[in-house]
N, C-alpha and C positions, 0 to 999 in steps of 0.2 A: 743645552738641556729643550729641552718641548715644550710649546705652549697652548694654544688654542686653535691658531691656525694650525700648529703641525699634527693634532691633534682632529683637526676636521678631514688634512688629510687622512692618514691615517686607518680614520674609521665614520668617514664623513660614507663609504660602502656598505657599511651595515646598518640598516631596519630593529626602529626598535623590536619585532616579532626578530632581531635575532638575536640583540643585546642590551637589555633592559634600558630603563633611565635613568642613569647616576648623578654623578657629581658638577662633571665637567658640562653637561650637555646643562645644568642649570647657569656655567656662570654666564656662556650661548646665549643660550635665550633672556639671560635678566640684559644680555648686553645688548640683545638685538633693539627695543626695544628704544634706545636714542635715535636710531636710526629714523628718519621723519617721514612717516608713511601719512603726512595728511594729502588727501584727495585720492588716492591710494587703495588703503583699505578703512571700510566703513565704519563710523562709530557705532555704538553699544546699541541694539535695534534696528539698526539699520543698510539691514544686504548681508548677501551671504558671504563667506569667509573670499579669502583670494588664497591664492598657493602661495608658498613665497617664492618660487623662482620666477609665480606671474608678478609679485607684489615688486621684486628686483630688479625684473627686467623695466616695468614701471618707472623703478624713481631713479639706474641707472640714463634710464635714455632725458633725465633731466639736465644731464652734464653730457659737455663735450667730448668727446674721446680722447681718451687721456688727458682730459682736464682733473686735474689735481680736487679732493672733496675736503675741506676744510672742516672740524670735525667740532672748533672749536679748542679753549685752551685745555678745558680738567680734562674733555672726551676721549676717549685714545683713537689717535686715528688710523690705529689698525683695523677701524669695526666698518669701511665701506667692503676690505677686503676681505674683512670676515664675513659679511651678509655674502659673497661672491661664489664662494669660497660652501658655508649652507644651500646656496641656490642650485649650485653643479652638484651637491649628493642627493644620494638614495636618504639617506639618514633622516632630513632638515624640510631637502626641497620641498616634497608633498605638503608635508605642515598649514592647516591653515593659519591666517591672521584673519581678527578681526578686531572689533571694537576699539578702535582705536581715537584714544581723546590727545590732545596735547592743548594744554590749559597754561596760557601765563599772561599779569597784569602786574605789570611796570612798578606802577605805583602803589600797592598792595602789596608786593613784598612774595607773590605768590603766583610758584610755577607745578604744574603737575602732567604726569603723561604717563599711558597706559598699555597697555597691548597684549588680547587672551591670544595664542597659541597652541592651537590643537594637535595635544603631541602628534596622535596616530595611533597610543597605545590604549583607547575608551578617556583620556581624561584631557585638560584645560590646563595649560598654564598660566597663570594671570604677570606681568612682565611689569616689572614701573620701573620705572627711568630716574636715577639717581640725579645729582645736583648736574645739569650741564653750567653754560658758556654764561649763561643769563648773572648782569646779579644779585636778580629776585630769588631766582633760583639756594642763590647760597648763600641769603640771609636766611632765608625760611631754615639754611641748614640750625646757621646757631640761636634761633628762634626752640630748635628745642631742646633746648639749654634752659628756657624759663613760663616757657606757656605751655599750660595742660592738654591744652593740640597747636597741633597748627592746622592748618587751610587746607596742606594736603596730604595729612593724616585722617581728615574728614576727607575728604574726599576717596580717598582711599577704597576706607569700609562704602565708603557709595557705590565703588565704582563694582567689588568686586560681590556683595550686590544684586547693581544690578547686574553683573553679567552671569551669576547664579543662575538669575531667573529666567537667563536668554541658554543657558543648558542646563536644563531640570535636571537630568540623570545619569549628569560624571562632571569626576569628581573634581577634584581642584589641587591644582600648586599652586604656591602662588611664590612669588619672589626678586629680589633685587637686587644691585650691588651699589653701594657707597648709600647716599639717601634714602635710593628704593630699597633697602633692605628694611630698612626702618620703615618703609611705610607697609611693607610686606608682611612683618608684623606686626605690626598696628591694627591693618585691615584685617589680618589673622584672629585678631583678639577684640575686634568689635562690630564684627559680621554679627548679623545674626547667628542664633545658639542653633537653628539648620543646615544654616550656610555652612560653620561653622564643623560639625562632624562629618562632613563631604570633605575636607583638604584630608590629604595625603600627606605635604608635608611642609614648611616653608621655610626658605630656606633666604639668611637674611647674612650677603655678600661684603664685606667688609663694613656692612652698618655700626652708628652710631646707634647707644644704648637711647634709654627712658632712663624718668623721671626714677625714682626708689617709690614712689606709692604704687607704679606700674607694675612690677613682679611679681603685688603679693593680691596683682586684680584674681577673681574667684575665673575669669572668663582665660586668664592668662595659667594658671594650673590647667585649665582643660588641656590646653593643648601645648604647655610648655616639651609633652613629648614628643612635637612634632615639627618641635623647629627649630634646626641646621645650621649656627653658626658658624660663620670661614672667616676668619681676618692671615694676615700674612704676620709670615714674622717681627716684622717691625711695629706690626701694626699702630696704629693715634687714632683713625677716622671713626672705625672698630673700635676701638674700647675705648671712647667716651661717654660720662656717665655711667648708669649703673644698665651688666647687664646679665646675660642668661649664665649664668653658674659654667654651663660645660659646650665648651669651646673649637671648633676643627682648625689647629695651626698649618700655615700653610707655604714651600720652601717658597722663594721670586728669587729671578733675579737681578731684581731693582737695588736702591737701596734704599735708606731713610722711606721720605712722605711717596716716592718716587712705589713704594711697590702697594699704595694704590690701589697701581695701574693694574687689571684682572688680568690684562695680556702678559702678565712678567710676572703670572703666578706657574709655578711648573709642574708638568705633567707627566704621567708616568702608565699608559695603559689605558687604561677605563677612569683614573682618579687624579686625583695630585698626591705632589711627591709631601707628606705631611711630618711635620716632626713632635717633640713631646711638647714644646709650649712657646709663649714670644721670647720676641730676644730681653735681656736685662733690662736693655738704655731703651727696653718700649713700656714692659715692665716700669719704672722709675720715671720714665715722662707722662705715663697715662696717671699714672700717683697724684705729679704734677699737677700736674693739670685740673682734674677732678679737687684738690685740691683748692686750687685758688678760685673754681667755681665755687666752691662747699660758700670760703669766707663771703659770699655776693649773698644780698637776698634776691630774689624772685626779682622784684618790681631795680633795684640795682644790674641783677643780669640785661632786664627790659634797655636801660637806661644806655648801657656802654653799648649793645648791637644797633640801636639809633643811631647812635651814636658815629660807632664805626662806620656804618652802610650810607650817612651821611657823607662822611668824606668821602668813600668810596666812590662815591654816586658827586661830588662836587666838580669833577669830570666831565661833565655832559654823556658821560660810560655808560652804557646799559649789556656788554657784557666784560667778559675777561681779555676776550679779546678785544674790543675797546682800548680796554689800559695797558697791553701790553703791546699793540701797533704805533700808541704818541705816549707811551709812559714820560716820555719829560715833561708833556704841560700836563699829564696827568698827575704829575708827584707838587709841582706847585702849585693846584689850586688842593690838593690835598693838603699839602702842610698849609697852605692858607687857612684852610677848613677848622686844618686841628686850634688856630690860635682860637677862635672864638668858643674853644669849649672849656667849660668851668675846669680847673685844676686838678680835680678829682678825678672829670671823666679822660680826661688825657693820661694822664699819670696811667690808670687802668688802661687805656689801650695800647701804649707803650710797653703798659708790662707784660702783656698779652702777646702783643708783637715777638717782646723778646722771649719769649717762652718757647712760644713758634719755631720759630725762626733756630733757636737754641736745643729744644729739641730737635731735629730735624739735621740742626748740624750735626751731634752731637751722634742720630742713628744711624748716618751716613758712614762716619769716623768709624766706626763700631759695624758699620758694614764691608767701607774699604778693607779695615786690618782683617773679617774671618774671613775677608774672598782672596785675601795676599798669603794668611795662613794656609786654602785649599790649595795658593799654586804652590806652596812648598817652603816660605820666607818666615822670617824668624822677629816677633815681633819683643825680643829682651822676656816673653817665658810661653812655654806652650800651651796654644790653643786647644781647648775646647771644640770639640763640635756642633754644631748650634744645638741637631738632638738628644748635646749634653748638656747645654749652659741652664743655668738652675732659677730659676723669675726673680 
C-alpha cells in the first residue's frame, strides 16, 4: 500500500493550480513542522519567507553526507526523506516558509513549535508541531486531561493572531499531527473572530480531544463545520477526551499505537483510504480510558500527572531518547522514585500504565488477526473486513 512518500513520488510534479490542496497535502505540511528550521526560517515579523527547497538545502547542510538524521523516539524517521522529496517536487518546492518558532521550557513542562507555509494558492497553512521527543512536550499532552488551558494552547492562539496580522489578506489553513492537531483546533476556536472568519479548514490529524465544555463554546460552534478530524482505524491518541462528532477513519499498515504514525496511513491517489469506523477494540479502549479519567477530579488528575513525570524525570533524562539509551539505569531510578509516592498515587499510576499496555496489546493482536485474515488464514471464524466492523 502507498503512503506519504509514495504520494510525493506520484503527485509531486503537479502544482496546486493543476490539482487543488487536499487532505494528504495537509498531513505532509503538518509533519514538516517537526523539522528544526531554527536559524533558517525567520520568526514572525523578522524577515521574508524562504522557499522550501532553499530551507531544506540549509537544513541538510548541517549533517555529513550519508549521516542518519535521528528525529527521536516519537518523531517519524521518515520526515527527512519527506522533506527531501518535497524540496525536489514542483508541488512543494517553491512554497514559502516563514514564522518559525520553537519554544521549550523543560522545568515548566512547556513545548511549542509552529511554522507558516505559503501554499502558493493564495493561502497560508499554519503547521503546529505535535509531541516531540522531550518529556516536557509529553507532560503537556497529559496536562490536557485536567487543565482548562495548557501553555502550548495559549501560544497557538497567540501565534495564529500574529501570523494573521503578518498576512492580512490571506485565507488560512490550520493543522497539526498528534498534539499539533489539538493546538490547531484550539487556536482556531480562540483566535480573534475576524481571524476565525478567514479560516477555510482546520485539520486535526489524530489529535487528542478536549474537555466537555470546550465543544459547547459558541466560538467552537461557529468553526465546527470547518474542522476536519482524521484518525487511524485503531486510534487511541486521537480518541482521548471529548471529540468532534464527525471524524474520518483512515486505514493504516501498522498495528496498535504504531498507527499514530502518519506515515503508516494509506494513500490512494489524492486522498486517504478511508473506512467506516474505528475498530471495535479501539472503541472499547477509548471508552475504558475515558471512564478511568472521569473517576478522578481535575485536582486528582493533576496530582497524578505531576507524580508520573516526577518518576520519569528521576533518571535525569530530558527526552525519550535519553530514557531509551540508558533504559536499565532509568528503570532503577524510576522504581526508587515510585517508592516515594503515596499508595493511592502509586496504585493509580500502575493502573494507568496497565490500561495503556493492555490497550496497545489488544489493538496489536486485533491488527495481527485482521492482517492474517486478509492473507487468507483462518482464526476459527470468518473475519469481517475493517470497513464492515461494528463499533
